C-alpha positions in Angstrom: -48.5 8.5 103.9 -45.7 10.2 101.3 -45.2 14.2 102.3 -45.7 16.6 99.8 -42.3 18.5 98.2 -43.6 21.8 100.0 -43.9 19.7 103.4 -40.9 18.3 102.6 -39.3 22.3 101.8 -41.1 22.9 105.3 -39.7 20.0 107.3 -35.8 20.9 106.3 -33.8 21.8 109.6 -31.4 19.0 111.3 -29.8 18.4 108.0 -29.2 22.5 107.6 -27.9 22.5 111.2 -25.7 19.8 110.2 -24.4 21.7 107.0 -24.4 25.2 108.8 -21.7 23.2 111.5 -19.7 21.9 109.0 -19.2 25.0 107.1 -17.2 26.6 109.8 -13.7 27.9 109.7 -11.9 24.7 109.5 -13.5 24.3 106.0 -12.6 27.9 105.0 -9.6 27.8 106.2 -8.6 24.2 104.8 -10.6 24.2 101.5 -8.6 27.6 101.2 -5.3 26.2 101.7 -5.4 23.2 99.8 -6.7 25.3 96.6 -4.0 27.7 97.1 -2.0 24.7 97.7 -2.6 22.1 95.2 -5.4 23.8 93.1 -7.8 21.4 91.9 -6.5 18.2 92.7 -8.4 18.0 96.0 -11.5 18.5 94.9 -12.0 14.4 94.8 -11.8 14.5 99.0 -14.7 16.8 99.5 -17.2 14.5 96.9 -16.2 11.6 99.0 -16.7 13.7 102.5 -19.6 14.9 100.8 -21.2 11.5 99.8 -20.3 10.0 103.5 -21.2 12.5 105.4 -25.0 12.4 103.6 -24.6 8.4 103.9 -23.8 8.6 108.1 -25.9 11.4 108.5 -29.0 9.5 107.2 -28.5 6.7 109.5 -28.1 9.0 112.5 -30.7 11.2 111.5 -33.1 7.8 110.8 -31.9 6.2 114.4 -32.9 9.3 116.2 -36.6 9.0 114.8 -37.4 5.4 114.8 -36.1 4.8 118.5 -36.8 9.1 119.7 -33.6 8.8 121.5 -30.3 10.3 120.7 -27.0 8.6 119.4 -25.2 8.3 122.9 -28.7 6.5 124.5 -28.8 4.2 121.7 -25.4 2.9 122.0 -26.0 2.7 125.7 -29.0 0.9 125.2 -27.4 -1.3 121.9 -24.4 -3.3 123.9 -26.1 -5.6 126.8 -22.4 -6.9 128.1 -21.9 -4.8 130.7 -17.9 -4.9 130.7 -18.8 -4.4 126.7 -20.8 -1.0 127.4 -18.6 0.6 129.6 -15.9 -0.1 126.6 -17.6 1.7 124.5 -18.7 4.4 126.8 -15.2 5.3 128.1 -14.2 5.1 124.0 -17.1 7.5 122.8 -16.4 9.8 126.0 -12.5 10.3 125.1 -13.4 10.4 121.4 -15.8 13.3 121.8 -14.0 15.4 124.2 -10.4 14.6 122.0 -12.4 15.5 118.7 -14.7 18.4 120.1 -12.1 19.7 122.1 -9.5 19.9 118.5 -13.1 21.5 116.9 -13.3 24.0 119.0 -10.1 24.8 119.0 -10.3 25.6 115.4 -13.4 27.2 115.9 -12.2 29.7 118.3 -8.8 30.5 116.0 -11.2 30.6 113.2 -13.1 33.8 115.2 -9.6 35.2 115.6 -8.5 35.2 112.5 -11.4 36.7 111.6 -11.4 39.6 113.7 -7.6 40.2 112.9 -8.2 40.3 109.4 -10.2 43.1 109.6 -8.9 44.8 113.0 -4.9 44.4 115.2 -6.0 43.5 118.0 -4.1 40.9 120.3 -5.3 37.5 120.5 -5.8 37.1 124.1 -8.9 40.0 124.3 -10.1 38.0 121.4 -10.6 34.6 122.9 -11.6 35.8 126.6 -14.8 37.9 124.6 -15.5 35.2 122.1 -15.0 32.7 124.8 -17.7 35.0 127.2 -20.2 35.5 125.0 -20.3 31.4 124.2 -20.7 31.1 127.8 -23.3 33.2 127.9 -25.3 32.1 124.9 -25.0 28.6 126.2 -25.8 29.4 129.9 -29.0 31.3 129.1 -29.8 29.1 126.6 -30.4 32.1 124.0 -28.0 30.4 121.7 -30.6 29.3 119.1 -31.9 33.2 118.2 -27.9 33.7 117.8 -27.1 30.9 116.0 -29.9 31.5 113.3 -28.2 35.4 112.9 -24.6 33.9 112.6 -25.7 30.6 110.4 -27.4 33.7 108.0 -24.2 35.0 107.8 -22.5 31.6 107.4 -24.9 30.6 104.2 -24.4 34.5 102.3 -20.8 34.5 102.5 -20.6 30.5 100.8 -23.1 32.2 98.1 -20.4 34.5 97.7 -17.9 32.1 97.4 -20.7 30.6 94.8 -20.6 33.3 92.9 -17.5 34.4 92.7 -16.3 30.7 91.5 -18.9 31.5 88.4 -16.9 34.5 87.8 -13.3 33.8 88.5 -10.8 32.5 85.6 -11.8 28.1 86.5 -10.4 25.9 84.4 -13.6 23.3 84.5 -11.3 20.5 82.9 -9.2 20.6 86.0 -12.4 21.0 88.4 -13.5 17.7 86.4 -10.6 16.0 86.6 -10.0 16.8 90.6 -13.2 15.7 91.6 -13.0 12.5 89.8 -9.6 11.6 89.7 -8.2 10.5 93.4 -4.6 12.2 93.7 -2.6 13.0 96.4 1.2 15.6 96.1 4.2 13.2 95.6 7.6 14.1 96.3 8.1 17.0 99.2 4.5 18.0 99.5 3.5 14.5 100.2 3.5 14.8 104.1 1.6 18.6 103.4 -1.0 16.6 101.2 -1.7 13.9 102.8 -2.5 15.9 106.1 -4.4 18.2 103.9 -6.4 15.3 102.1 -7.8 13.9 105.5 -8.3 17.7 106.9 -10.8 18.1 104.2 -12.1 15.1 105.2 -12.5 15.8 109.0 -13.6 19.5 108.1 -16.8 17.6 106.2 -17.2 14.2 108.1 -17.7 15.8 111.5 -18.1 13.0 114.3 -20.0 15.2 117.0 -22.8 16.1 114.2 -23.8 12.3 114.4 -25.0 13.3 118.0 -26.8 16.3 116.9 -28.0 15.2 114.0 -29.7 11.9 115.9 -31.3 14.1 118.4 -32.3 16.9 116.5 -34.3 14.7 113.9 -35.7 12.9 117.0 -37.1 16.3 118.4 -38.0 17.6 115.1 -40.1 14.2 113.7 -42.2 12.3 116.0 -43.1 9.4 113.5 -41.0 7.0 111.7 -43.3 7.7 108.2 -41.6 10.8 108.0 -38.0 9.4 107.7 -38.3 10.1 103.8 -38.5 13.9 105.0 -35.8 13.6 107.2 -33.5 11.9 104.4 -34.8 14.7 101.6 -33.7 17.3 104.5 -29.9 15.3 104.9 -29.7 15.1 101.1 -30.3 18.4 100.4 -28.4 20.4 103.2 -25.3 18.1 102.9 -25.5 18.1 99.5 -25.4 22.4 99.5 -23.0 22.1 102.4 -20.9 20.1 100.1 -21.2 22.1 97.2 -20.3 25.5 98.9 -16.7 24.0 100.3 -16.1 22.5 96.9 -16.8 26.4 95.6 -14.4 27.9 98.5 -11.4 25.5 97.0 -12.8 26.5 93.7 -11.7 29.8 94.4 -8.5 29.3 96.0 -7.9 27.6 93.2 -8.3 29.5 90.4 -7.3 32.9 92.1 -4.5 31.9 94.1 -3.0 29.0 93.5 0.5 29.5 91.1 1.1 32.8 92.2 4.5 32.4 93.3 5.7 33.3 97.0 1.8 33.3 98.2 1.1 31.2 101.4 -1.9 31.2 103.0 -1.3 31.9 106.7 -4.2 34.2 108.3 -7.9 35.8 106.7 -6.7 38.3 104.6 -4.3 35.8 102.5 -7.5 33.9 102.3 -9.2 37.0 101.3 -8.0 36.8 97.7 -9.6 34.4 97.1 -12.6 36.8 96.9 -11.3 39.8 95.1 -12.5 39.0 91.7 -15.7 39.4 93.1 -15.8 41.8 95.6 -12.3 43.7 95.8 -11.3 45.8 99.0 -14.8 44.0 100.3 -13.2 40.8 100.3 -10.9 41.4 103.6 -14.1 42.6 105.2 -16.4 39.8 104.0 -13.7 36.9 104.6 -13.3 38.6 108.4 -16.7 38.2 108.9 -17.5 35.0 107.3 -14.7 33.3 109.9 -15.9 35.3 112.9 -20.0 34.1 112.4 -18.7 30.5 111.3 -16.1 30.6 114.4 -18.5 31.9 116.8 -21.3 29.7 115.7 -19.6 26.5 115.9 -17.9 27.4 119.1 -21.2 27.4 120.5 -22.6 24.1 118.8 -19.4 21.9 119.3 -19.8 22.2 123.3 -23.0 21.4 123.1 -23.2 18.2 120.9 -20.0 16.9 123.3 -22.5 17.3 126.3 -25.4 15.7 124.4 -23.3 12.8 123.5 -21.6 12.1 127.0 -24.8 12.5 129.1 -26.5 10.2 126.3 -23.9 7.5 127.0 -23.8 7.7 130.7 -27.6 8.0 130.7 -27.8 11.6 132.3 -30.5 14.1 132.4 -29.9 16.2 129.3 -31.7 19.3 129.5 -30.0 22.9 129.0 -30.5 23.7 132.8 -28.9 20.3 133.8 -25.8 20.9 135.8 -24.0 18.1 134.7 -25.2 19.1 131.3 -23.2 22.8 131.6 -20.2 21.1 133.1 -19.6 19.2 130.3 -19.8 21.9 127.7 -18.0 24.6 129.5 -14.7 21.9 130.1 -14.7 22.0 126.2 -15.2 25.7 125.9 -12.7 26.5 128.5 -10.0 23.4 127.0 -10.6 25.3 123.4 -10.2 28.6 124.5 -6.7 27.5 126.3 -5.4 25.5 123.8 -6.6 28.6 120.5 -4.3 31.0 122.8 -1.7 28.5 123.5 -1.3 26.8 120.3 -2.4 29.8 118.2 1.1 31.3 116.7 0.5 29.2 113.3 -3.5 29.2 113.0 -3.8 28.0 110.1 -1.7 25.1 110.7 -3.6 25.0 114.0 -6.7 24.3 112.0 -5.6 21.8 109.4 -4.3 20.0 112.4 -7.8 20.0 114.6 -9.6 18.9 111.6 -7.2 16.0 110.9 -7.6 14.9 114.4 -11.1 14.6 114.0 -11.1 12.8 110.5 -8.7 10.1 112.9 -11.3 9.8 115.5 -14.0 9.3 112.4 -13.9 5.8 111.9 -14.5 4.9 115.5 -17.6 7.0 115.4 -18.8 5.8 112.3 -18.1 1.6 113.8 -20.6 3.0 116.6 -23.4 4.5 114.0 -23.6 1.8 111.9 -24.0 -0.8 115.0 -26.6 0.8 116.0 -27.8 1.0 112.9 -28.3 -2.6 112.2 -29.6 -3.4 115.8 -33.5 -4.9 116.4 -34.7 -1.4 118.0 -35.4 0.1 114.4 -37.4 -2.4 113.3 -38.0 -2.0 109.5 -36.1 0.8 109.6 -32.5 -0.7 110.2 -29.7 -0.7 107.7 -30.4 -2.6 104.5 -27.6 -3.8 102.7 -26.9 -0.9 100.5 -26.3 1.5 103.4 -23.8 -1.6 105.2 -21.8 -1.8 102.1 -21.7 2.1 101.1 -20.6 2.5 105.3 -18.0 0.0 105.5 -16.4 0.7 102.0 -16.5 4.5 103.2 -15.0 3.5 107.0 -12.3 1.3 105.0 -10.8 4.5 102.6 -11.1 6.2 105.9 -8.8 3.9 107.7 -6.6 3.6 105.1 -5.8 7.7 104.7 -5.7 8.1 108.4 -3.3 5.4 108.3 -1.1 7.2 105.7 -1.7 10.6 107.7 -0.2 9.7 110.6 3.2 10.1 110.8 2.6 13.8 109.2 -0.4 14.4 111.6 2.4 13.2 114.7 5.1 15.6 113.0 2.8 19.1 113.0 1.3 18.3 116.2 4.7 18.0 117.2 5.3 21.3 115.5 2.6 23.4 117.1 3.6 21.6 120.7 6.9 22.5 120.2 8.5 19.6 120.7 10.3 19.5 117.2 
C-alpha cells in the first residue's frame, strides 16, 4: 500500500543521518579548498558523487529492509564458501578500519580547526577533551541526543552556506559549466587537482555510511513494502546534502578564488567564504560548524565501524556488548592519535583522509552490489538499471583512484614526514 506524501516525510530518518554524516568537516574543508583553488570547475565531482551516493545508499537501505539485517551480516550470509567468506571478512575489516580511522582523524582535526578558528588553544588539550566527550557519549549511550543537537547546527550551517551563495557574486554560467563539463586542472596543479577531485568523491560517498544506512533502515522500516518510503528518504536527504556541499564550493569560488596569495589552511581562511552574509560573525560561525560537524562525525564513524565489524564476524552488535565497545574505542583512539601526530597541516590531512576513503570505496561498493543481487532479497534485488549505474560508477571511481594514487602517496609521505 503506497504511503501518502505526509507519511513519507514522517518516515525520513536513515537517509538524513547519512546526509548529516557526510556533511562533516571533511566536506566543509574539501569543498572550500576546491572552490578557493579551482573555482567552479570541480562541481561535476559533487554532482557525480551525489548521484552515486543516492544509488548505492538506496541499495544499502533496500538490503537492510528486505532482510532485516545489516550489511555486514548480509555479506557474511551471502558467501557460502568458507575460504571466500573469510577473505571477504578480512577485506571488509581492513577496509573499514583503514577508512574509518582516516575519517575519524579528519573528524577530530575538523573539531580542532573549529575551536582554533575562534580561540587560540593548543592542539593536544582540544584532542583530549573531544576524545573524552566522544568516548563518554558512546559509552553511556546518550550520543543520540548529542547527535540531534549537533546535526541541527550542521544543517543550520548548510543553510547559511546556501543563502550566502545566493547573495555572493556568483558566475552562474560557470556554475552550469562546472556541473556538466568534467575537467581536471592541468600543468603544475594536476596532481593536487586529482587529489581534490577524489577527495570530493570520498567525502560524499562514505563507505561506512553504507553499513550505517542498512542497519538504520532495518530498524526504521519493518515491512519491505515500505522500501518506497525509504527510497524517498534517501533521494531527498542525500540530494539536499549534495546541494549543501555544492553551496559550500560555490561560496568559496565566488568569494575566495582569484584572490592572490590566499591559501586555505585553517578555519579563519574558510570563514572568508561566509563574509558576504555574516561579516565579522563568519569566523565564529565556521568555528561552531566545524566543531559540531567534527564532533558529531567523531561519534558516528567509530559506531559504524563497530556495526560493520561485528556484523561480518557474527558477534552481538548491541551498544552494551564489550566486543562492540572495543571496536569503536580502537577507532576513536587511533583517530585522536593520528590527528595529533599528523596535524601540522590540518587541511591537507583532511584532504588525504577523504581521498583514502575514495580509494577504499570501490571495494565496499562491490560488496553492496553483490549482496543487492542476492536471492534473499527476492523481488527487491537489483534490477538492470541499478546494476548498470553501479558498474559505471565503480569503473569511473576506479579510474580516478588510479590517476590519484601517485599524488595520494606523495601527499601521504609528506604528512608522515617521509619526503
